[in-house]
C-alpha positions in Angstrom: -6.3 -15.2 20.7 -4.0 -12.7 19.2 -0.4 -13.8 18.9 1.8 -12.1 21.5 5.2 -10.9 20.2 8.0 -12.5 22.3 9.9 -10.1 24.6 13.1 -8.7 23.1 16.4 -9.7 24.7 19.0 -7.1 25.7 21.1 -8.2 22.8 18.3 -7.2 20.4 17.5 -3.7 21.8 17.3 -1.1 19.0 20.7 0.6 18.4 19.1 3.6 16.7 15.9 5.6 17.3 12.9 4.2 15.5 11.6 5.5 12.1 8.1 6.4 11.3 6.1 5.2 8.3 3.2 7.5 7.2 1.3 5.9 4.4 -1.6 7.3 2.4 -2.7 8.6 -1.0 -1.6 12.2 -0.3 -4.0 13.4 -2.9 -2.7 16.1 -2.4 -0.4 16.3 0.6 -1.3 19.3 2.8 -0.3 21.2 5.9 -2.4 18.8 8.1 -0.2 15.9 7.0 3.0 17.9 7.4 2.2 19.4 10.8 1.0 16.0 12.2 4.2 14.3 10.9 6.4 16.9 12.5 4.7 16.6 15.9 5.0 12.8 15.7 8.8 13.0 15.0 9.3 15.3 18.0 6.9 13.7 20.4 8.1 10.2 19.8 11.8 11.1 19.2 11.8 9.4 15.8 15.0 9.5 13.7 13.0 10.1 10.6 9.6 9.9 9.1 9.0 8.4 5.7 5.9 9.4 3.7 4.9 6.4 1.7 2.4 7.2 -1.1 0.2 4.3 -2.1 0.2 3.5 -5.8 -2.9 1.3 -5.7 -4.7 1.7 -2.4 -6.4 -1.7 -1.7 -9.3 -0.3 0.4 -10.5 2.6 -1.8 -10.7 3.5 -5.5 -7.4 4.6 -7.1 -7.0 8.4 -7.1 -7.5 10.2 -10.4 -4.0 11.7 -10.0 -1.2 9.4 -10.7 1.0 7.9 -8.0 4.0 9.5 -9.6 2.4 13.0 -9.4 1.4 12.4 -5.8 4.9 11.3 -4.8 6.4 14.3 -6.5 4.1 16.6 -4.6 5.2 14.9 -1.4 8.9 15.4 -2.3 8.2 19.1 -3.0 6.3 19.5 0.2 9.0 18.0 2.5 12.1 19.6 0.8 14.1 21.4 3.5 13.1 19.1 6.4 15.9 16.6 6.9 13.8 14.4 9.1 11.3 13.7 6.4 11.7 11.4 3.4 9.5 10.2 0.5 9.6 6.4 0.1 8.5 5.5 -3.4 8.7 1.7 -3.0 4.9 1.2 -3.5 5.1 2.9 -6.9 7.7 0.3 -8.0 5.5 -2.7 -7.2 2.7 -4.1 -9.4 -0.7 -4.7 -7.9 -2.3 -3.4 -4.7 -0.1 -1.4 -2.3 -0.3 -3.8 0.7 1.3 -2.3 3.8 2.5 -5.6 5.1 4.7 -6.1 1.9 6.3 -2.7 2.4 7.0 -3.5 6.1 8.6 -6.8 5.1 10.9 -5.0 2.7 11.8 -2.4 5.2 12.5 -5.0 7.9 14.8 -6.7 5.5 16.6 -3.5 4.8 16.8 -2.2 8.3 17.5 -5.4 10.2 15.5 -7.0 13.0 16.7 -4.6 15.7 15.6 -1.2 14.3 12.2 0.1 15.6 9.6 0.8 12.9 6.5 2.7 13.7 3.5 2.4 11.4 1.4 5.5 11.8 -2.4 5.3 11.2 -5.6 7.1 12.2 -8.3 5.6 14.5 -10.5 4.8 11.5 -7.7 2.7 10.0 -7.2 0.8 13.3 -10.9 0.0 13.4 -10.7 -1.4 9.9 -7.5 -3.3 10.5 -9.0 -6.8 10.4 -9.9 -6.2 6.7 -6.3 -5.5 5.8 -4.2 -8.0 3.8 -2.3 -10.3 6.3 -3.0 -7.8 9.1 -2.0 -10.4 11.7 1.6 -10.0 10.6 1.8 -6.2 11.1 2.8 -6.3 14.8 5.5 -8.8 14.1 7.1 -6.2 11.7 6.3 -2.9 13.4 4.7 -0.9 16.2 1.4 0.8 15.5 1.1 4.5 16.4 -2.5 5.5 16.4 -3.3 9.2 16.0 -6.1 10.0 18.4 -8.8 12.1 16.9 -11.6 14.0 18.7 -14.8 12.0 18.9 -13.3 8.6 18.3 -14.0 5.9 20.8 -12.0 2.6 20.8 -14.2 -0.6 20.9 -14.6 -2.4 24.2 -14.9 -5.9 22.6 -13.9 -7.7 19.4 -10.6 -8.1 17.6 -9.4 -4.5 17.9 -10.2 -4.3 21.6 -8.2 -7.5 22.1 -5.3 -6.1 20.1 -5.3 -3.0 22.3 -5.4 -5.0 25.5 -2.6 -7.3 24.4 -0.3 -4.8 22.8 -1.2 -1.4 24.2 1.9 0.4 25.6 3.5 3.8 26.3 5.8 5.4 23.8 8.8 4.3 25.8 8.4 0.8 24.2 9.1 2.3 20.7 12.8 2.8 21.8 13.3 -0.6 23.6 11.6 -3.0 21.2 11.7 -3.2 17.4 8.0 -4.0 16.9 4.9 -5.4 18.6 3.3 -2.5 20.6 0.4 -0.2 20.0 0.8 3.5 21.1 -1.9 6.1 21.0 -0.6 9.7 20.3 -2.7 12.9 20.6 -1.8 15.6 18.2 -2.9 19.2 17.6 -6.2 19.1 15.7 -5.7 19.8 12.0 -9.0 20.7 10.2 -7.7 20.3 6.7 -8.6 17.6 4.3 -7.5 16.6 0.8 -11.1 16.1 -0.2 -11.9 19.7 0.6 -8.8 20.9 -1.2 -9.7 19.0 -4.3 -13.2 20.4 -4.2 -11.9 23.9 -4.0 -9.5 23.4 -6.9 -12.2 21.7 -9.0 -14.5 24.6 -8.4 -11.8 27.1 -9.5 -11.3 28.5 -6.0 -8.0 29.0 -4.2 -6.5 26.4 -1.9 -3.7 28.7 -0.8 -2.5 28.4 2.8 -3.9 24.9 3.0 -0.8 23.3 1.4 2.7 24.4 0.5 3.2 26.9 -2.3 5.6 24.4 -4.0 2.7 21.9 -4.2 0.3 24.4 -5.5 2.8 25.4 -8.2 3.2 21.8 -9.2 -0.6 21.3 -9.3 -0.8 24.3 -11.7 2.1 23.2 -13.8 0.5 19.7 -14.3 -3.1 20.9 -14.5 -4.1 18.6 -11.7 -7.6 18.8 -10.0 -8.6 21.2 -12.8 -11.8 23.2 -12.7 -14.8 21.1 -13.7 -16.8 22.6 -16.6 
């Protein structure tokens, strides 16, 4: 049985709107990431959203582009949007970029009352039981699942039990610091970092798929260069 987070007392209600945590490799960051992040901030009334580039993603091969370059591209992409931040903490730790470790650090910095929303796609939710110390995630944060067309949640198993035990409306994000799972539908964004890399490696333009500031950085650094 999945551990149920105790109900929060009136004394522990969040004093400020929750923050969102959007992790990933961002290899490179593009308009799909940015538009989804903006819609989440506005739909869920988040005080801010932090992009958190993974230095050494534990569930996939490390990107060929360095974590420092990927973080710099994030910083260039979000410049001018005060509700967005780039959180480089996973670049400062050695070893795999475990999400639970980042959430523990954040909880220590923000206190026990501030709402934290960990944003993930449906595919990540289905793979959650393979995450490092995944059982601790809901003690540290809410999970906000981005609903994608064609995805169906399981009707049995660990993930189905999680959804039944912790599923809630977005109102809970503002009355509890952690412990709930909220599903949020966003405008479909048919842009992928994989396709952008393929374009650039073929010597084709990726303009209008990601910010000009990011494209300029890619050119300056010779990232995703055309393959001979």
